[in-house]
C-alpha positions as CSV (number, residue, x, y, z in Angstrom):
1,K,82.3,111.2,83.8
2,D,85.0,110.4,81.4
3,S,86.8,113.5,81.2
4,V,86.9,113.7,84.8
5,K,88.5,110.6,85.6
6,W,91.5,110.7,83.0
7,T,92.1,114.0,85.2
8,L,91.8,111.6,88.3
9,D,94.7,109.9,86.6
10,F,97.1,112.5,86.0
11,H,95.6,114.3,90.0
12,L,96.8,110.9,91.3
13,L,99.4,109.8,89.9
14,N,101.8,110.2,92.8
15,H,98.9,111.3,94.9
16,P,99.3,108.4,97.7
17,L,95.8,106.6,98.4
18,D,96.5,107.1,101.8
19,C,93.5,108.0,102.7
20,P,93.1,105.8,106.1
21,I,95.8,107.7,108.3
22,C,95.9,111.2,105.9
23,D,94.5,113.5,108.5
24,Q,92.1,115.3,105.4
25,A,89.9,112.3,105.1
26,G,85.8,112.7,105.0
27,E,86.5,116.6,104.1
28,C,89.2,115.8,100.6
29,G,87.2,117.3,98.2
30,L,90.3,114.4,96.0
31,Q,88.8,111.9,98.4
32,E,84.7,112.7,96.9
33,F,85.8,112.4,93.2
34,Y,87.6,109.5,93.7
35,M,85.5,107.7,95.2
36,A,82.9,109.8,92.4
37,Y,84.8,108.7,89.3
38,G,87.5,106.7,90.2
39,K,87.9,103.9,91.7
40,Y,89.9,101.5,88.6
41,D,93.1,100.7,88.8
42,P,96.1,102.8,88.0
43,E,98.1,102.5,84.6
44,M,101.4,104.4,85.3
45,G,104.1,101.6,84.7
46,V,105.9,103.8,86.1
47,P,106.3,104.5,89.9
48,K,105.7,107.0,92.0
49,V,107.9,110.1,92.7
50,K,108.7,110.7,96.4
51,K,108.9,114.0,97.8
52,H,109.0,114.6,101.2
53,K,107.0,113.4,104.8
54,V,106.1,115.9,107.7
55,V,108.1,119.3,106.7
56,S,107.6,121.6,110.1
57,L,106.5,125.2,107.7
58,G,106.8,126.9,110.9
59,D,105.4,126.7,114.0
60,K,101.7,125.8,113.7
61,V,101.4,123.9,110.0
62,M,102.5,120.1,109.2
63,L,103.2,120.4,105.3
64,D,103.4,116.0,103.5
65,S,104.3,117.0,100.1
66,E,103.6,113.8,98.1
67,R,100.2,115.0,98.9
68,C,99.9,117.9,97.4
69,I,98.5,118.3,94.5
70,L,99.7,122.1,93.6
71,C,96.8,124.1,92.6
72,S,98.6,127.3,94.1
73,R,95.7,128.8,97.2
74,C,98.0,128.7,99.5
75,V,100.8,130.0,97.7
76,R,97.7,132.5,97.1
77,F,97.1,133.3,100.5
78,T,100.7,134.2,102.1
79,D,101.3,136.6,98.4
80,E,97.9,138.3,98.0
81,V,95.6,138.3,101.9
82,T,98.2,137.9,104.6
83,K,101.5,139.8,101.3
84,T,103.9,138.3,103.9
85,S,105.0,135.6,101.2
86,E,107.0,133.3,102.7
87,L,105.7,130.5,100.8
88,G,106.4,129.5,97.3
89,I,106.7,126.5,94.4
90,F,109.6,124.5,94.0
91,E,111.6,122.4,92.0
92,R,110.3,122.2,88.1
93,G,107.7,119.4,86.5
94,N,106.5,115.6,89.3
95,H,109.3,117.0,91.4
96,S,108.0,120.0,91.6
97,E,107.1,121.1,95.8
98,V,105.8,123.9,97.8
99,G,108.2,124.9,100.4
100,T,109.5,127.9,102.5
101,F,112.5,130.4,101.4
102,E,114.8,130.0,103.3
103,N,115.0,132.2,106.9
104,R,111.4,132.7,106.3
105,P,108.8,130.1,108.4
106,L,105.4,131.1,108.0
107,N,104.4,132.2,110.9
108,N,102.2,135.0,110.7
109,K,99.0,134.9,112.5
110,Y,96.8,134.0,109.9
111,S,99.2,131.0,108.8
112,V,96.5,128.2,109.7
113,N,94.1,129.4,107.2
114,V,96.5,127.8,104.2
115,V,95.0,124.8,106.3
116,D,91.4,125.2,105.8
117,I,91.5,126.1,101.6
118,C,94.1,123.3,101.6
119,P,91.8,120.9,99.3
120,V,93.5,117.6,99.8
121,G,95.9,116.9,103.6
122,A,98.8,118.5,102.0
123,L,98.9,121.0,105.2
124,T,98.1,119.9,108.2
125,S,97.4,121.9,111.5
126,K,99.9,120.8,113.8
127,D,97.2,121.2,116.8
128,F,94.5,118.8,115.0
129,R,97.1,117.1,113.9
130,F,95.8,113.1,114.3
131,K,93.6,114.1,117.0
132,Q,90.1,112.7,115.6
133,R,88.7,112.2,112.9
134,A,86.7,114.2,110.7
135,W,83.3,112.3,110.9
136,Y,83.5,111.8,114.8
137,L,83.1,115.4,114.8
138,K,79.8,117.6,115.1
139,D,79.9,121.3,114.5
140,F,77.7,123.9,115.5
141,E,78.4,128.3,114.9
142,S,79.4,130.3,117.4
143,I,81.3,134.0,117.8
144,C,85.0,133.8,118.8
145,T,85.9,135.7,121.9
146,G,88.9,136.1,121.7
147,C,89.3,139.7,121.1
148,S,86.9,142.5,119.5
149,T,86.1,141.9,116.5
150,G,83.3,139.2,117.1
151,C,84.6,136.6,114.1
152,R,81.9,134.3,113.1
153,I,83.8,130.5,113.4
154,K,82.9,127.1,113.7
155,I,83.5,124.5,116.5
156,S,84.0,120.9,116.2
157,H,83.7,118.4,119.2
158,N,82.1,115.6,119.8
159,Q,81.6,114.0,124.3
160,N,85.3,113.4,124.6
161,G,84.7,118.1,124.5
162,L,85.7,120.2,121.6
163,F,89.0,119.9,119.1
164,R,89.0,122.5,117.0
165,V,88.5,126.0,115.0
166,K,87.2,127.5,112.1
167,P,86.3,130.1,110.2
168,V,83.0,130.6,108.9
169,F,82.6,133.3,106.4
170,D,81.0,136.5,107.0
171,E,81.2,139.7,104.7
172,E,80.7,141.8,107.0
173,V,83.4,140.5,109.9
174,N,86.1,138.3,109.1
175,G,86.1,137.5,105.8
176,H,86.7,133.6,104.9
177,W,89.2,134.3,107.8
178,M,89.7,134.1,110.9
179,C,93.9,134.8,113.1
180,D,95.5,132.0,114.2
181,E,94.7,133.6,118.1
182,G,91.5,132.8,117.7
183,R,92.1,129.2,116.9
184,D,93.2,128.3,120.4
185,I,89.9,129.6,122.6
186,Y,89.2,126.0,122.9
187,K,91.4,125.7,124.5
188,Q,89.7,128.0,127.7
189,V,87.1,125.9,128.0
190,T,88.9,122.0,128.3
191,L,90.8,123.5,131.2
192,E,91.8,120.4,133.6
193,S,91.5,124.1,136.0
194,R,88.7,125.3,134.7
195,L,86.2,126.6,137.5
196,R,83.2,125.1,137.5
197,H,81.0,125.7,140.6
198,A,80.3,128.4,141.9
199,Q,83.2,129.3,145.0
200,I,83.2,131.2,148.2
201,T,86.7,131.7,149.3
202,R,87.0,134.1,153.0
């Protein structure tokens, strides 16, 4: 427990404790570890390093660098899975930040998967950002109807409607991932102009 506590201490050197307003609250591994092993007064006598906030990485993904713990999952995803390599880690030491290369925004067809694999709230989906809290949502599994692939998915909803679609691991169909287009299928269900009753037209 002492080892975990000191590891957390290093992770939280520059990490903001803004859990009440963080989009990842309720689904954050770092938050869970802090509540289980942390809850102590910080011993650092120097102020936190301020980094960039609300950085648009592309059409669908937003970055809050202060929350990033530099795990490099997102960078590896664009290198090894999509093989588009838009992301990298820039600067050195505690000034290091994830970012995109010049004139190469994160706009590949699988870009929102980096939000799923981010262990903290550093990467957020522009579509879901600040719409709902995780603990107000319930999940049910379904199949994506966006194309013939039939990815296995998880849809988050409550009494106010559907709010997001995330992939569920299926080794034979979609693996761990799904395309950005498939994540928008819930919007068809919540359209105000959706036909809800049978009609006869003459």
